[in-house]
PDB file of N, CA, C and O in Angstrom, chain B, residues numbered from 101:
ATOM      1  N   MET B 101       0.825  -1.183   0.000  1.00  0.00           N
ATOM      2  CA  MET B 101       0.000   0.000   0.000  1.00  0.00           C
ATOM      3  C   MET B 101       0.867   1.244   0.000  1.00  0.00           C
ATOM      4  O   MET B 101       1.919   1.287   0.638  1.00  0.00           O
ATOM      5  N   THR B 102       0.421   2.234  -0.709  1.00  0.00           N
ATOM      6  CA  THR B 102       1.114   3.507  -0.737  1.00  0.00           C
ATOM      7  C   THR B 102       0.824   4.261   0.554  1.00  0.00           C
ATOM      8  O   THR B 102      -0.315   4.294   1.020  1.00  0.00           O
ATOM      9  N   THR B 103       1.846   4.858   1.119  1.00  0.00           N
ATOM     10  CA  THR B 103       1.635   5.662   2.313  1.00  0.00           C
ATOM     11  C   THR B 103       1.917   7.114   1.965  1.00  0.00           C
ATOM     12  O   THR B 103       2.450   7.412   0.896  1.00  0.00           O
ATOM     13  N   GLY B 104       1.566   7.995   2.850  1.00  0.00           N
ATOM     14  CA  GLY B 104       1.841   9.402   2.621  1.00  0.00           C
ATOM     15  C   GLY B 104       0.685  10.190   2.055  1.00  0.00           C
ATOM     16  O   GLY B 104       0.783  11.413   1.947  1.00  0.00           O
ATOM     17  N   VAL B 105      -0.410   9.542   1.687  1.00  0.00           N
ATOM     18  CA  VAL B 105      -1.582  10.263   1.202  1.00  0.00           C
ATOM     19  C   VAL B 105      -2.383  10.694   2.425  1.00  0.00           C
ATOM     20  O   VAL B 105      -2.765   9.862   3.248  1.00  0.00           O
ATOM     21  N   LYS B 106      -2.634  11.991   2.542  1.00  0.00           N
ATOM     22  CA  LYS B 106      -3.336  12.496   3.716  1.00  0.00           C
ATOM     23  C   LYS B 106      -4.307  13.586   3.291  1.00  0.00           C
ATOM     24  O   LYS B 106      -3.938  14.498   2.551  1.00  0.00           O
ATOM     25  N   VAL B 107      -5.545  13.494   3.756  1.00  0.00           N
ATOM     26  CA  VAL B 107      -6.558  14.509   3.481  1.00  0.00           C
ATOM     27  C   VAL B 107      -7.282  14.822   4.780  1.00  0.00           C
ATOM     28  O   VAL B 107      -7.398  13.969   5.660  1.00  0.00           O
ATOM     29  N   GLU B 108      -7.762  16.043   4.890  1.00  0.00           N
ATOM     30  CA  GLU B 108      -8.581  16.413   6.038  1.00  0.00           C
ATOM     31  C   GLU B 108     -10.012  16.537   5.556  1.00  0.00           C
ATOM     32  O   GLU B 108     -10.284  17.181   4.543  1.00  0.00           O
ATOM     33  N   GLN B 109     -10.923  15.917   6.288  1.00  0.00           N
ATOM     34  CA  GLN B 109     -12.321  15.917   5.898  1.00  0.00           C
ATOM     35  C   GLN B 109     -13.186  16.168   7.120  1.00  0.00           C
ATOM     36  O   GLN B 109     -12.685  16.243   8.242  1.00  0.00           O
ATOM     37  N   THR B 110     -14.475  16.297   6.901  1.00  0.00           N
ATOM     38  CA  THR B 110     -15.426  16.540   7.971  1.00  0.00           C
ATOM     39  C   THR B 110     -16.348  15.342   8.102  1.00  0.00           C
ATOM     40  O   THR B 110     -16.835  14.816   7.101  1.00  0.00           O
ATOM     41  N   VAL B 111     -16.589  14.910   9.333  1.00  0.00           N
ATOM     42  CA  VAL B 111     -17.547  13.847   9.586  1.00  0.00           C
ATOM     43  C   VAL B 111     -18.937  14.420   9.328  1.00  0.00           C
ATOM     44  O   VAL B 111     -19.277  15.487   9.840  1.00  0.00           O
ATOM     45  N   GLN B 112     -19.736  13.713   8.537  1.00  0.00           N
ATOM     46  CA  GLN B 112     -21.059  14.191   8.146  1.00  0.00           C
ATOM     47  C   GLN B 112     -22.123  13.214   8.621  1.00  0.00           C
ATOM     48  O   GLN B 112     -21.844  12.040   8.863  1.00  0.00           O
ATOM     49  N   GLU B 113     -23.330  13.707   8.749  1.00  0.00           N
ATOM     50  CA  GLU B 113     -24.449  12.849   9.110  1.00  0.00           C
ATOM     51  C   GLU B 113     -24.959  12.167   7.850  1.00  0.00           C
ATOM     52  O   GLU B 113     -25.245  12.829   6.852  1.00  0.00           O
ATOM     53  N   TRP B 114     -25.074  10.842   7.896  1.00  0.00           N
ATOM     54  CA  TRP B 114     -25.610  10.045   6.793  1.00  0.00           C
ATOM     55  C   TRP B 114     -26.709   9.167   7.382  1.00  0.00           C
ATOM     56  O   TRP B 114     -26.411   8.185   8.061  1.00  0.00           O
ATOM     57  N   GLY B 115     -27.957   9.499   7.137  1.00  0.00           N
ATOM     58  CA  GLY B 115     -29.064   8.736   7.702  1.00  0.00           C
ATOM     59  C   GLY B 115     -29.035   8.824   9.212  1.00  0.00           C
ATOM     60  O   GLY B 115     -28.991   9.918   9.776  1.00  0.00           O
ATOM     61  N   ASN B 116     -29.060   7.663   9.874  1.00  0.00           N
ATOM     62  CA  ASN B 116     -29.016   7.624  11.332  1.00  0.00           C
ATOM     63  C   ASN B 116     -27.593   7.512  11.868  1.00  0.00           C
ATOM     64  O   ASN B 116     -27.405   7.365  13.076  1.00  0.00           O
ATOM     65  N   GLY B 117     -26.597   7.577  11.006  1.00  0.00           N
ATOM     66  CA  GLY B 117     -25.217   7.416  11.434  1.00  0.00           C
ATOM     67  C   GLY B 117     -24.348   8.568  10.960  1.00  0.00           C
ATOM     68  O   GLY B 117     -24.841   9.611  10.532  1.00  0.00           O
ATOM     69  N   LEU B 118     -23.052   8.352  11.048  1.00  0.00           N
ATOM     70  CA  LEU B 118     -22.071   9.328  10.597  1.00  0.00           C
ATOM     71  C   LEU B 118     -21.220   8.696   9.513  1.00  0.00           C
ATOM     72  O   LEU B 118     -21.076   7.474   9.464  1.00  0.00           O
ATOM     73  N   GLY B 119     -20.653   9.525   8.639  1.00  0.00           N
ATOM     74  CA  GLY B 119     -19.830   8.994   7.571  1.00  0.00           C
ATOM     75  C   GLY B 119     -18.745   9.957   7.148  1.00  0.00           C
ATOM     76  O   GLY B 119     -18.855  11.168   7.341  1.00  0.00           O
ATOM     77  N   VAL B 120     -17.692   9.400   6.564  1.00  0.00           N
ATOM     78  CA  VAL B 120     -16.602  10.168   5.965  1.00  0.00           C
ATOM     79  C   VAL B 120     -16.392   9.597   4.577  1.00  0.00           C
ATOM     80  O   VAL B 120     -16.268   8.383   4.413  1.00  0.00           O
ATOM     81  N   ARG B 121     -16.352  10.454   3.588  1.00  0.00           N
ATOM     82  CA  ARG B 121     -16.144  10.008   2.212  1.00  0.00           C
ATOM     83  C   ARG B 121     -14.666   9.660   2.010  1.00  0.00           C
ATOM     84  O   ARG B 121     -13.782  10.412   2.422  1.00  0.00           O
ATOM     85  N   ILE B 122     -14.412   8.534   1.382  1.00  0.00           N
ATOM     86  CA  ILE B 122     -13.041   8.160   1.026  1.00  0.00           C
ATOM     87  C   ILE B 122     -12.802   8.690  -0.377  1.00  0.00           C
ATOM     88  O   ILE B 122     -13.416   8.218  -1.335  1.00  0.00           O
ATOM     89  N   THR B 123     -11.917   9.665  -0.502  1.00  0.00           N
ATOM     90  CA  THR B 123     -11.668  10.293  -1.800  1.00  0.00           C
ATOM     91  C   THR B 123     -10.925   9.331  -2.727  1.00  0.00           C
ATOM     92  O   THR B 123     -10.316   8.363  -2.272  1.00  0.00           O
ATOM     93  N   ALA B 124     -10.981   9.608  -4.024  1.00  0.00           N
ATOM     94  CA  ALA B 124     -10.354   8.739  -5.024  1.00  0.00           C
ATOM     95  C   ALA B 124      -8.855   8.555  -4.784  1.00  0.00           C
ATOM     96  O   ALA B 124      -8.381   7.421  -4.864  1.00  0.00           O
ATOM     97  N   PRO B 125      -8.076   9.617  -4.493  1.00  0.00           N
ATOM     98  CA  PRO B 125      -6.646   9.396  -4.261  1.00  0.00           C
ATOM     99  C   PRO B 125      -6.374   8.499  -3.049  1.00  0.00           C
ATOM    100  O   PRO B 125      -5.459   7.676  -3.077  1.00  0.00           O
ATOM    101  N   VAL B 126      -7.164   8.658  -1.994  1.00  0.00           N
ATOM    102  CA  VAL B 126      -6.986   7.816  -0.805  1.00  0.00           C
ATOM    103  C   VAL B 126      -7.395   6.380  -1.127  1.00  0.00           C
ATOM    104  O   VAL B 126      -6.708   5.441  -0.725  1.00  0.00           O
ATOM    105  N   ALA B 127      -8.495   6.197  -1.842  1.00  0.00           N
ATOM    106  CA  ALA B 127      -8.948   4.856  -2.208  1.00  0.00           C
ATOM    107  C   ALA B 127      -7.916   4.146  -3.079  1.00  0.00           C
ATOM    108  O   ALA B 127      -7.648   2.961  -2.879  1.00  0.00           O
ATOM    109  N   ARG B 128      -7.333   4.863  -4.048  1.00  0.00           N
ATOM    110  CA  ARG B 128      -6.301   4.253  -4.896  1.00  0.00           C
ATOM    111  C   ARG B 128      -5.085   3.861  -4.078  1.00  0.00           C
ATOM    112  O   ARG B 128      -4.551   2.765  -4.247  1.00  0.00           O
ATOM    113  N   ALA B 129      -4.640   4.748  -3.191  1.00  0.00           N
ATOM    114  CA  ALA B 129      -3.456   4.470  -2.377  1.00  0.00           C
ATOM    115  C   ALA B 129      -3.683   3.277  -1.454  1.00  0.00           C
ATOM    116  O   ALA B 129      -2.764   2.498  -1.203  1.00  0.00           O
ATOM    117  N   ALA B 130      -4.913   3.137  -0.950  1.00  0.00           N
ATOM    118  CA  ALA B 130      -5.237   2.032  -0.043  1.00  0.00           C
ATOM    119  C   ALA B 130      -5.705   0.785  -0.783  1.00  0.00           C
ATOM    120  O   ALA B 130      -5.969  -0.247  -0.167  1.00  0.00           O
ATOM    121  N   ARG B 131      -5.806   0.886  -2.114  1.00  0.00           N
ATOM    122  CA  ARG B 131      -6.309  -0.213  -2.953  1.00  0.00           C
ATOM    123  C   ARG B 131      -7.727  -0.607  -2.553  1.00  0.00           C
ATOM    124  O   ARG B 131      -8.059  -1.791  -2.511  1.00  0.00           O
ATOM    125  N   PHE B 132      -8.550   0.378  -2.262  1.00  0.00           N
ATOM    126  CA  PHE B 132      -9.967   0.165  -1.964  1.00  0.00           C
ATOM    127  C   PHE B 132     -10.752   0.312  -3.254  1.00  0.00           C
ATOM    128  O   PHE B 132     -10.415   1.138  -4.103  1.00  0.00           O
ATOM    129  N   ALA B 133     -11.794  -0.486  -3.401  1.00  0.00           N
ATOM    130  CA  ALA B 133     -12.676  -0.395  -4.564  1.00  0.00           C
ATOM    131  C   ALA B 133     -14.106  -0.596  -4.102  1.00  0.00           C
ATOM    132  O   ALA B 133     -14.350  -1.123  -3.016  1.00  0.00           O
ATOM    133  N   ARG B 134     -15.038  -0.181  -4.919  1.00  0.00           N
ATOM    134  CA  ARG B 134     -16.457  -0.345  -4.603  1.00  0.00           C
ATOM    135  C   ARG B 134     -16.759  -1.814  -4.340  1.00  0.00           C
ATOM    136  O   ARG B 134     -16.352  -2.684  -5.110  1.00  0.00           O
ATOM    137  N   GLY B 135     -17.474  -2.088  -3.249  1.00  0.00           N
ATOM    138  CA  GLY B 135     -17.853  -3.451  -2.915  1.00  0.00           C
ATOM    139  C   GLY B 135     -16.848  -4.193  -2.060  1.00  0.00           C
ATOM    140  O   GLY B 135     -17.109  -5.328  -1.661  1.00  0.00           O
ATOM    141  N   LEU B 136     -15.695  -3.583  -1.761  1.00  0.00           N
ATOM    142  CA  LEU B 136     -14.677  -4.242  -0.944  1.00  0.00           C
ATOM    143  C   LEU B 136     -15.181  -4.384   0.486  1.00  0.00           C
ATOM    144  O   LEU B 136     -15.537  -3.379   1.102  1.00  0.00           O
ATOM    145  N   PRO B 137     -15.222  -5.601   1.039  1.00  0.00           N
ATOM    146  CA  PRO B 137     -15.624  -5.738   2.437  1.00  0.00           C
ATOM    147  C   PRO B 137     -14.517  -5.186   3.345  1.00  0.00           C
ATOM    148  O   PRO B 137     -13.338  -5.468   3.131  1.00  0.00           O
ATOM    149  N   VAL B 138     -14.896  -4.410   4.343  1.00  0.00           N
ATOM    150  CA  VAL B 138     -13.917  -3.820   5.260  1.00  0.00           C
ATOM    151  C   VAL B 138     -14.331  -4.100   6.702  1.00  0.00           C
ATOM    152  O   VAL B 138     -15.492  -4.394   6.987  1.00  0.00           O
ATOM    153  N   THR B 139     -13.357  -4.003   7.599  1.00  0.00           N
ATOM    154  CA  THR B 139     -13.637  -4.025   9.032  1.00  0.00           C
ATOM    155  C   THR B 139     -13.333  -2.639   9.560  1.00  0.00           C
ATOM    156  O   THR B 139     -12.360  -2.004   9.152  1.00  0.00           O
ATOM    157  N   VAL B 140     -14.167  -2.177  10.465  1.00  0.00           N
ATOM    158  CA  VAL B 140     -13.989  -0.882  11.105  1.00  0.00           C
ATOM    159  C   VAL B 140     -13.749  -1.168  12.576  1.00  0.00           C
ATOM    160  O   VAL B 140     -14.562  -1.820  13.230  1.00  0.00           O
ATOM    161  N   GLU B 141     -12.625  -0.677  13.096  1.00  0.00           N
ATOM    162  CA  GLU B 141     -12.219  -0.997  14.460  1.00  0.00           C
ATOM    163  C   GLU B 141     -11.830   0.276  15.200  1.00  0.00           C
ATOM    164  O   GLU B 141     -11.160   1.144  14.640  1.00  0.00           O
ATOM    165  N   VAL B 142     -12.246   0.386  16.448  1.00  0.00           N
ATOM    166  CA  VAL B 142     -11.837   1.505  17.288  1.00  0.00           C
ATOM    167  C   VAL B 142     -10.516   1.114  17.935  1.00  0.00           C
ATOM    168  O   VAL B 142     -10.425   0.091  18.613  1.00  0.00           O
ATOM    169  N   VAL B 143      -9.483   1.942  17.718  1.00  0.00           N
ATOM    170  CA  VAL B 143      -8.154   1.724  18.295  1.00  0.00           C
ATOM    171  C   VAL B 143      -7.780   2.949  19.124  1.00  0.00           C
ATOM    172  O   VAL B 143      -8.504   3.944  19.131  1.00  0.00           O
ATOM    173  N   ALA B 144      -6.659   2.875  19.814  1.00  0.00           N
ATOM    174  CA  ALA B 144      -6.245   3.972  20.698  1.00  0.00           C
ATOM    175  C   ALA B 144      -6.131   5.305  19.947  1.00  0.00           C
ATOM    176  O   ALA B 144      -6.458   6.350  20.510  1.00  0.00           O
ATOM    177  N   GLU B 145      -5.676   5.290  18.693  1.00  0.00           N
ATOM    178  CA  GLU B 145      -5.476   6.517  17.926  1.00  0.00           C
ATOM    179  C   GLU B 145      -6.748   7.037  17.274  1.00  0.00           C
ATOM    180  O   GLU B 145      -6.780   8.183  16.825  1.00  0.00           O
ATOM    181  N   GLY B 146      -7.803   6.218  17.210  1.00  0.00           N
ATOM    182  CA  GLY B 146      -9.042   6.640  16.552  1.00  0.00           C
ATOM    183  C   GLY B 146      -9.757   5.457  15.941  1.00  0.00           C
ATOM    184  O   GLY B 146     -10.052   4.478  16.627  1.00  0.00           O
ATOM    185  N   ILE B 147     -10.038   5.546  14.649  1.00  0.00           N
ATOM    186  CA  ILE B 147     -10.751   4.486  13.929  1.00  0.00           C
ATOM    187  C   ILE B 147      -9.847   3.939  12.834  1.00  0.00           C
ATOM    188  O   ILE B 147      -9.187   4.694  12.119  1.00  0.00           O
ATOM    189  N   LEU B 148      -9.826   2.620  12.714  1.00  0.00           N
ATOM    190  CA  LEU B 148      -9.023   1.942  11.699  1.00  0.00           C
ATOM    191  C   LEU B 148      -9.967   1.235  10.737  1.00  0.00           C
ATOM    192  O   LEU B 148     -10.807   0.438  11.156  1.00  0.00           O
ATOM    193  N   VAL B 149      -9.828   1.525   9.450  1.00  0.00           N
ATOM    194  CA  VAL B 149     -10.622   0.859   8.405  1.00  0.00           C
ATOM    195  C   VAL B 149      -9.641   0.082   7.548  1.00  0.00           C
ATOM    196  O   VAL B 149      -8.689   0.646   7.008  1.00  0.00           O
ATOM    197  N   ARG B 150      -9.881  -1.219   7.426  1.00  0.00           N
ATOM    198  CA  ARG B 150      -8.990  -2.048   6.607  1.00  0.00           C
ATOM    199  C   ARG B 150      -9.783  -3.132   5.905  1.00  0.00           C
ATOM    200  O   ARG B 150     -10.892  -3.458   6.329  1.00  0.00           O
ATOM    201  N   PRO B 151      -9.232  -3.700   4.833  1.00  0.00           N
ATOM    202  CA  PRO B 151      -9.945  -4.758   4.122  1.00  0.00           C
ATOM    203  C   PRO B 151     -10.245  -5.927   5.060  1.00  0.00           C
ATOM    204  O   PRO B 151      -9.409  -6.304   5.881  1.00  0.00           O
ATOM    205  N   ALA B 152     -11.426  -6.488   4.931  1.00  0.00           N
ATOM    206  CA  ALA B 152     -11.816  -7.632   5.753  1.00  0.00           C
ATOM    207  C   ALA B 152     -11.038  -8.857   5.318  1.00  0.00           C
ATOM    208  O   ALA B 152     -10.658  -8.988   4.154  1.00  0.00           O
ATOM    209  N   ALA B 153     -10.811  -9.740   6.252  1.00  0.00           N
ATOM    210  CA  ALA B 153     -10.128 -10.997   5.938  1.00  0.00           C
ATOM    211  C   ALA B 153     -11.105 -11.881   5.179  1.00  0.00           C
ATOM    212  O   ALA B 153     -12.030 -12.440   5.768  1.00  0.00           O
ATOM    213  N   THR B 154     -10.903 -12.005   3.894  1.00  0.00           N
ATOM    214  CA  THR B 154     -11.776 -12.821   3.056  1.00  0.00           C
ATOM    215  C   THR B 154     -10.963 -13.926   2.417  1.00  0.00           C
ATOM    216  O   THR B 154      -9.734 -13.868   2.371  1.00  0.00           O
ATOM    217  N   ARG B 155     -11.651 -14.916   1.934  1.00  0.00           N
ATOM    218  CA  ARG B 155     -10.968 -15.996   1.235  1.00  0.00           C
ATOM    219  C   ARG B 155     -10.409 -15.463  -0.077  1.00  0.00           C
ATOM    220  O   ARG B 155     -11.113 -14.765  -0.806  1.00  0.00           O
ATOM    221  N   PRO B 156      -9.161 -15.778  -0.389  1.00  0.00           N
ATOM    222  CA  PRO B 156      -8.595 -15.284  -1.650  1.00  0.00           C
ATOM    223  C   PRO B 156      -9.287 -15.920  -2.852  1.00  0.00           C
ATOM    224  O   PRO B 156      -9.745 -17.061  -2.791  1.00  0.00           O
ATOM    225  N   ARG B 157      -9.354 -15.165  -3.937  1.00  0.00           N
ATOM    226  CA  ARG B 157      -9.946 -15.691  -5.165  1.00  0.00           C
ATOM    227  C   ARG B 157      -8.962 -16.650  -5.805  1.00  0.00           C
ATOM    228  O   ARG B 157      -7.782 -16.336  -5.958  1.00  0.00           O
ATOM    229  N   LEU B 158      -9.454 -17.821  -6.179  1.00  0.00           N
ATOM    230  CA  LEU B 158      -8.594 -18.834  -6.778  1.00  0.00           C
ATOM    231  C   LEU B 158      -8.423 -18.582  -8.269  1.00  0.00           C
ATOM    232  O   LEU B 158      -9.337 -18.111  -8.946  1.00  0.00           O
ATOM    233  N   THR B 159      -7.241 -18.904  -8.763  1.00  0.00           N
ATOM    234  CA  THR B 159      -7.000 -18.838 -10.199  1.00  0.00           C
ATOM    235  C   THR B 159      -7.612 -20.078 -10.845  1.00  0.00           C
ATOM    236  O   THR B 159      -7.974 -21.034 -10.159  1.00  0.00           O
ATOM    237  N   LEU B 160      -7.724 -20.051 -12.167  1.00  0.00           N
ATOM    238  CA  LEU B 160      -8.255 -21.214 -12.882  1.00  0.00           C
ATOM    239  C   LEU B 160      -7.390 -22.440 -12.614  1.00  0.00           C
ATOM    240  O   LEU B 160      -7.915 -23.532 -12.398  1.00  0.00           O
ATOM    241  N   ALA B 161      -6.082 -22.272 -12.626  1.00  0.00           N
ATOM    242  CA  ALA B 161      -5.175 -23.404 -12.387  1.00  0.00           C
ATOM    243  C   ALA B 161      -5.412 -24.000 -10.995  1.00  0.00           C
ATOM    244  O   ALA B 161      -5.405 -25.221 -10.838  1.00  0.00           O
ATOM    245  N   GLN B 162      -5.621 -23.151  -9.988  1.00  0.00           N
ATOM    246  CA  GLN B 162      -5.885 -23.647  -8.642  1.00  0.00           C
ATOM    247  C   GLN B 162      -7.222 -24.384  -8.575  1.00  0.00           C
ATOM    248  O   GLN B 162      -7.334 -25.406  -7.898  1.00  0.00           O
ATOM    249  N   LYS B 163      -8.225 -23.874  -9.267  1.00  0.00           N
ATOM    250  CA  LYS B 163      -9.529 -24.540  -9.291  1.00  0.00           C
ATOM    251  C   LYS B 163      -9.435 -25.900  -9.973  1.00  0.00           C
ATOM    252  O   LYS B 163     -10.031 -26.872  -9.507  1.00  0.00           O
ATOM    253  N   LEU B 164      -8.684 -25.974 -11.081  1.00  0.00           N
ATOM    254  CA  LEU B 164      -8.546 -27.243 -11.790  1.00  0.00           C
ATOM    255  C   LEU B 164      -7.784 -28.264 -10.962  1.00  0.00           C
ATOM    256  O   LEU B 164      -8.102 -29.452 -11.007  1.00  0.00           O
ATOM    257  N   ARG B 165      -6.780 -27.824 -10.202  1.00  0.00           N
ATOM    258  CA  ARG B 165      -6.044 -28.739  -9.325  1.00  0.00           C
ATOM    259  C   ARG B 165      -6.963 -29.298  -8.234  1.00  0.00           C
ATOM    260  O   ARG B 165      -6.804 -30.448  -7.823  1.00  0.00           O
ATOM    261  N   ALA B 166      -7.915 -28.500  -7.768  1.00  0.00           N
ATOM    262  CA  ALA B 166      -8.816 -28.926  -6.696  1.00  0.00           C
ATOM    263  C   ALA B 166      -9.956 -29.806  -7.214  1.00  0.00           C
ATOM    264  O   ALA B 166     -10.641 -30.447  -6.417  1.00  0.00           O
ATOM    265  N   PHE B 167     -10.174 -29.849  -8.534  1.00  0.00           N
ATOM    266  CA  PHE B 167     -11.282 -30.613  -9.105  1.00  0.00           C
ATOM    267  C   PHE B 167     -10.992 -32.102  -9.048  1.00  0.00           C
ATOM    268  O   PHE B 167      -9.941 -32.556  -9.500  1.00  0.00           O
ATOM    269  N   ASP B 168     -11.918 -32.853  -8.496  1.00  0.00           N
ATOM    270  CA  ASP B 168     -11.815 -34.310  -8.418  1.00  0.00           C
ATOM    271  C   ASP B 168     -13.039 -34.894  -9.119  1.00  0.00           C
ATOM    272  O   ASP B 168     -14.142 -34.806  -8.579  1.00  0.00           O
ATOM    273  N   PRO B 169     -12.880 -35.494 -10.317  1.00  0.00           N
ATOM    274  CA  PRO B 169     -14.033 -36.006 -11.063  1.00  0.00           C
ATOM    275  C   PRO B 169     -14.851 -37.032 -10.277  1.00  0.00           C
ATOM    276  O   PRO B 169     -16.070 -37.093 -10.435  1.00  0.00           O
ATOM    277  N   ALA B 170     -14.208 -37.831  -9.442  1.00  0.00           N
ATOM    278  CA  ALA B 170     -14.941 -38.827  -8.661  1.00  0.00           C
ATOM    279  C   ALA B 170     -15.856 -38.148  -7.640  1.00  0.00           C
ATOM    280  O   ALA B 170     -16.945 -38.643  -7.351  1.00  0.00           O
ATOM    281  N   ARG B 171     -15.421 -37.047  -7.113  1.00  0.00           N
ATOM    282  CA  ARG B 171     -16.206 -36.351  -6.095  1.00  0.00           C
ATOM    283  C   ARG B 171     -17.223 -35.389  -6.706  1.00  0.00           C
ATOM    284  O   ARG B 171     -18.346 -35.275  -6.214  1.00  0.00           O
ATOM    285  N   HIS B 172     -16.835 -34.706  -7.764  1.00  0.00           N
ATOM    286  CA  HIS B 172     -17.670 -33.658  -8.332  1.00  0.00           C
ATOM    287  C   HIS B 172     -18.557 -34.142  -9.472  1.00  0.00           C
ATOM    288  O   HIS B 172     -19.162 -33.327 -10.169  1.00  0.00           O
ATOM    289  N   GLY B 173     -18.640 -35.422  -9.669  1.00  0.00           N
ATOM    290  CA  GLY B 173     -19.555 -35.960 -10.669  1.00  0.00           C
ATOM    291  C   GLY B 173     -18.891 -36.138 -12.010  1.00  0.00           C
ATOM    292  O   GLY B 173     -17.727 -35.791 -12.211  1.00  0.00           O
ATOM    293  N   GLY B 174     -19.651 -36.679 -12.904  1.00  0.00           N
ATOM    294  CA  GLY B 174     -19.133 -36.938 -14.236  1.00  0.00           C
ATOM    295  C   GLY B 174     -19.803 -36.033 -15.239  1.00  0.00           C
ATOM    296  O   GLY B 174     -19.760 -34.808 -15.126  1.00  0.00           O
ATOM    297  N   GLU B 175     -20.419 -36.654 -16.218  1.00  0.00           N
ATOM    298  CA  GLU B 175     -21.084 -35.909 -17.274  1.00  0.00           C
ATOM    299  C   GLU B 175     -22.269 -35.146 -16.700  1.00  0.00           C
ATOM    300  O   GLU B 175     -23.054 -35.696 -15.928  1.00  0.00           O
ATOM    301  N   ALA B 176     -22.396 -33.892 -17.075  1.00  0.00           N
ATOM    302  CA  ALA B 176     -23.479 -33.064 -16.548  1.00  0.00           C
ATOM    303  C   ALA B 176     -24.792 -33.322 -17.265  1.00  0.00           C
ATOM    304  O   ALA B 176     -25.860 -33.179 -16.670  1.00  0.00           O
ATOM    305  N   MET B 177     -24.727 -33.702 -18.535  1.00  0.00           N
ATOM    306  CA  MET B 177     -25.955 -33.913 -19.297  1.00  0.00           C
ATOM    307  C   MET B 177     -25.975 -35.354 -19.810  1.00  0.00           C
ATOM    308  O   MET B 177     -25.032 -35.824 -20.445  1.00  0.00           O
ATOM    309  N   ALA B 178     -27.048 -36.015 -19.520  1.00  0.00           N
ATOM    310  CA  ALA B 178     -27.206 -37.392 -19.998  1.00  0.00           C
ATOM    311  C   ALA B 178     -27.531 -37.376 -21.492  1.00  0.00           C
ATOM    312  O   ALA B 178     -28.172 -36.441 -21.971  1.00  0.00           O
ATOM    313  N   ASP B 179     -27.103 -38.387 -22.223  1.00  0.00           N
ATOM    314  CA  ASP B 179     -27.367 -38.436 -23.658  1.00  0.00           C
ATOM    315  C   ASP B 179     -28.586 -39.290 -23.986  1.00  0.00           C
ATOM    316  O   ASP B 179     -28.963 -39.417 -25.151  1.00  0.00           O
ATOM    317  N   ALA B 180     -29.197 -39.871 -22.971  1.00  0.00           N
ATOM    318  CA  ALA B 180     -30.395 -40.687 -23.189  1.00  0.00           C
ATOM    319  C   ALA B 180     -31.382 -40.378 -22.061  1.00  0.00           C
ATOM    320  O   ALA B 180     -31.029 -39.767 -21.053  1.00  0.00           O
ATOM    321  N   ARG B 181     -32.607 -40.809 -22.256  1.00  0.00           N
ATOM    322  CA  ARG B 181     -33.615 -40.609 -21.219  1.00  0.00           C
ATOM    323  C   ARG B 181     -33.188 -41.347 -19.955  1.00  0.00           C
ATOM    324  O   ARG B 181     -32.710 -42.481 -20.003  1.00  0.00           O
ATOM    325  N   THR B 182     -33.372 -40.677 -18.839  1.00  0.00           N
ATOM    326  CA  THR B 182     -33.006 -41.305 -17.577  1.00  0.00           C
ATOM    327  C   THR B 182     -34.187 -41.468 -16.644  1.00  0.00           C
ATOM    328  O   THR B 182     -34.064 -42.104 -15.598  1.00  0.00           O
ATOM    329  N   GLY B 183     -35.316 -40.912 -16.999  1.00  0.00           N
ATOM    330  CA  GLY B 183     -36.476 -40.976 -16.122  1.00  0.00           C
ATOM    331  C   GLY B 183     -37.752 -40.934 -16.927  1.00  0.00           C
ATOM    332  O   GLY B 183     -37.818 -41.487 -18.025  1.00  0.00           O
ATOM    333  N   ALA B 184     -38.762 -40.287 -16.392  1.00  0.00           N
ATOM    334  CA  ALA B 184     -40.068 -40.222 -17.039  1.00  0.00           C
ATOM    335  C   ALA B 184     -40.238 -38.906 -17.784  1.00  0.00           C
ATOM    336  O   ALA B 184     -41.264 -38.242 -17.636  1.00  0.00           O
ATOM    337  N   GLU B 185     -39.237 -38.517 -18.592  1.00  0.00           N
ATOM    338  CA  GLU B 185     -39.338 -37.280 -19.338  1.00  0.00           C
ATOM    339  C   GLU B 185     -40.460 -37.366 -20.367  1.00  0.00           C
ATOM    340  O   GLU B 185     -40.720 -38.432 -20.924  1.00  0.00           O
ATOM    341  N   VAL B 186     -41.118 -36.246 -20.613  1.00  0.00           N
ATOM    342  CA  VAL B 186     -42.183 -36.178 -21.603  1.00  0.00           C
ATOM    343  C   VAL B 186     -41.678 -35.351 -22.773  1.00  0.00           C
ATOM    344  O   VAL B 186     -41.197 -34.232 -22.590  1.00  0.00           O
ATOM    345  N   PHE B 187     -41.788 -35.904 -23.977  1.00  0.00           N
ATOM    346  CA  PHE B 187     -41.332 -35.171 -25.176  1.00  0.00           C
ATOM    347  C   PHE B 187     -42.464 -34.943 -26.103  1.00  0.00           C
ATOM    348  O   PHE B 187     -42.282 -34.344 -27.164  1.00  0.00           O
TER     349      PHE B 187
END
């Protein structure tokens, strides 16, 4: 993360709570994006906002390594009737 980006802002009323807007330069420096889950924690110095501990997104190669045909099934579509289908 880039450090050294600092802005002064005002706490504003948003609905029944309070809010501070994260400006674009601060969001870029912190690698924050819309929809990012965060944790908000009260610490001795004030409030700490950081990305939530989430499961990392797997690459295709990692997903393929984890795939087990015996466990995850075989053919998804049957080539013949398997039940009481009506045609």
